[in-house]
C-alpha positions in Angstrom: 142.7 -5.6 66.7 145.3 -6.2 69.4 148.0 -6.0 66.8 146.6 -2.7 65.5 146.4 -1.4 69.1 150.1 -2.4 69.7 151.2 -0.7 66.5 149.4 2.6 67.5 150.9 2.5 70.9 154.4 1.8 69.5 154.0 4.8 67.1 153.0 7.1 69.8 155.9 6.1 72.0 158.3 6.5 69.1 157.1 10.0 68.5 157.5 10.9 72.1 161.0 9.5 72.2 162.0 11.4 69.1 160.6 14.6 70.6 162.5 14.1 73.8 165.7 13.6 71.8 165.3 17.1 70.3 165.3 18.6 73.8 167.8 16.7 76.0 167.3 16.9 79.7 169.2 19.9 81.2 169.2 21.9 78.0 167.5 25.3 78.6 164.7 26.2 76.3 164.9 29.5 74.4 162.2 31.0 76.7 164.1 30.1 79.9 167.4 31.8 79.0 168.2 35.1 80.8 168.7 38.0 78.4 172.2 39.5 78.1 172.7 42.5 80.4 172.6 44.9 77.4 169.3 43.4 76.2 167.3 43.9 79.4 164.3 46.1 78.6 162.3 46.0 81.9 162.5 49.3 83.8 162.0 47.7 87.2 165.0 45.4 86.6 167.2 48.2 85.1 166.4 50.6 88.0 166.9 47.9 90.6 170.2 46.7 89.3 171.7 50.2 88.5 170.1 52.9 90.5 168.4 51.6 93.7 171.6 51.2 95.7 172.1 54.9 95.8 168.7 56.4 95.0 166.7 53.9 97.0 164.0 51.4 96.3 161.2 53.0 94.2 163.3 56.2 94.0 162.7 57.1 97.6 166.3 58.2 98.2 169.3 56.9 100.0 172.9 57.9 99.8 171.8 60.1 96.9 168.7 62.2 96.3 165.2 60.7 95.8 164.4 60.4 92.1 160.7 60.0 92.9 160.5 63.6 94.0 158.1 65.5 91.7 159.7 68.9 92.5 163.1 67.6 91.4 161.6 66.1 88.2 159.8 69.4 87.4 163.1 71.2 87.5 165.5 68.9 85.7 164.7 68.3 82.0 164.9 64.9 80.3 168.1 65.7 78.3 170.0 66.8 81.4 168.9 63.8 83.4 169.8 61.4 80.6 173.3 63.0 80.3 174.0 62.4 84.0 172.8 58.8 83.8 174.9 58.1 80.6 178.1 60.0 81.4 178.0 60.3 85.2 179.5 63.3 87.1 183.3 63.3 87.1 184.9 63.5 90.5 181.7 62.4 92.4 180.0 59.2 93.4 177.8 59.3 90.3 179.4 56.9 87.8 178.8 56.6 84.1 176.4 53.9 83.0 176.5 54.2 79.2 178.7 51.8 77.3 180.0 54.8 75.3 181.3 56.2 78.6 182.7 53.0 80.0 179.5 51.7 81.6 177.4 48.6 80.9 174.2 49.9 79.5 173.1 50.3 75.9 171.8 53.7 74.7 168.2 52.3 74.5 168.5 51.2 78.2 169.6 54.7 79.2 166.5 56.0 77.4 164.3 53.5 79.1 165.6 54.5 82.6 165.2 58.2 81.9 161.7 57.9 80.5 160.7 55.4 83.2 161.7 57.7 86.1 159.8 60.6 84.6 156.7 58.7 83.6 156.3 57.0 86.9 157.3 59.7 89.4 156.7 63.1 87.9 153.6 65.1 88.6 152.6 67.6 85.9 151.7 71.0 87.1 153.2 70.7 90.6 155.1 73.9 90.2 152.5 75.9 88.4 152.7 79.5 89.6 155.8 78.9 91.7 158.4 80.7 89.5 161.0 77.9 90.1 164.7 78.6 89.7 166.6 77.2 86.7 168.1 73.8 87.0 171.6 75.1 86.0 173.1 78.4 87.2 172.5 81.3 84.8 175.1 83.7 86.2 178.3 83.5 88.3 177.9 83.1 92.1 179.3 85.5 94.7 180.9 83.9 97.8 180.3 86.9 100.1 176.7 87.3 99.1 176.4 83.5 99.4 177.5 83.6 103.0 174.8 86.1 103.8 172.2 84.1 102.0 173.3 81.0 103.8 172.8 82.6 107.2 169.3 83.7 106.2 168.1 80.5 104.7 170.2 77.6 105.9 172.0 78.2 109.2 168.9 77.6 111.4 169.1 73.9 110.4 172.8 73.3 109.4 174.5 75.6 111.9 176.2 79.1 111.4 179.2 77.6 109.6 177.5 74.6 108.0 179.0 72.2 110.6 175.6 70.8 111.5 172.8 71.8 113.8 169.7 70.5 115.6 167.7 70.0 112.4 170.3 69.3 109.7 173.6 67.6 109.0 177.0 69.2 108.3 177.2 70.5 104.8 180.6 72.1 104.9 182.3 68.8 105.8 185.2 68.3 103.5 184.3 64.7 102.6 180.7 65.7 101.9 181.7 68.5 99.6 184.2 66.3 97.8 181.4 63.9 96.8 179.1 66.5 95.2 179.5 68.7 92.2 178.3 72.3 92.1 175.3 71.2 90.1 174.5 68.5 92.7 174.7 71.1 95.5 172.4 73.4 93.5 169.9 70.6 92.9 169.7 69.8 96.6 169.3 73.5 97.5 166.4 73.8 95.0 164.6 70.5 95.4 165.6 69.8 99.1 165.7 66.3 100.4 162.1 65.6 101.2 162.9 62.0 102.3 165.1 63.6 105.0 162.8 66.4 105.9 164.8 69.1 104.1 162.5 71.6 102.4 162.9 72.9 98.8 163.9 76.4 98.0 160.5 77.8 99.1 160.5 76.5 102.6 163.7 77.6 104.3 162.4 81.0 105.4 158.6 81.2 105.8 157.1 83.4 103.1 160.4 84.1 101.5 161.5 81.7 98.7 165.1 81.8 97.7 165.8 83.7 94.4 167.7 82.1 91.6 170.7 84.3 92.3 170.6 83.6 96.1 170.8 79.9 95.3 173.7 80.4 92.9 175.5 82.5 95.6 174.9 79.9 98.4 176.4 77.2 96.1 179.4 79.4 95.4 179.9 79.8 99.2 179.6 76.1 99.8 182.0 75.3 96.9 184.5 77.8 98.4 184.7 75.6 101.5 186.1 72.6 99.6 189.6 71.5 100.5 192.3 70.0 98.3 192.8 66.9 100.4 189.4 66.0 101.8 189.4 63.6 104.8 193.2 63.6 105.1 194.3 64.3 108.7 197.8 65.5 107.8 199.4 67.5 105.0 200.7 65.8 101.8 204.2 67.2 102.7 204.3 65.6 106.1 202.9 62.4 104.7 205.8 62.2 102.2 208.4 62.4 105.1 207.0 59.3 106.8 
């Protein structure tokens, strides 16, 4: 009996040792390995690693607009949003994230970020009956009309020349304008910056929402204030002589 018991114990130990040899100490198991960057399929991880630095934790806004703004999500359609995420906006702080445009993310990851933002933070019906302006301009803007519209809708917060006021920051600052495209300016005028207390297109003048054309004209006026060398305290010619 004792011999049989010893044989059984020996057999069990042998099996355990052989099993241990197939997984040497320090070798990660398949389940413990981190996925490659282009294989991550979790929205929270993708958003946190690629979007949160500018758009804030949980889409609450930061250096860039809040993506968890239902008004913004009701205005921008999914293809337009996806295009910006994938290709970025040339000449602004919004870089391209798709591998096809020089970024790090696969097409399926761009799809996941786009759908995840919309499914989590949009609110169907929020603009019902509001007659919202179009996301993109439908006609050319007029700078002179835009200056007049700016004084009606924007100057009380941002100052008469856009240099800042008691309720709003400077929006004709050359560095600020250099960081935003015309479409980004339009988006902010339409959706506002609720995380900063800035109203959408309906709340600038009580009882008088901005029309689509007025928004287009204000953006044209703002764009006309851009300078060729933003933030440079001296001319290029004088700089060359130094």
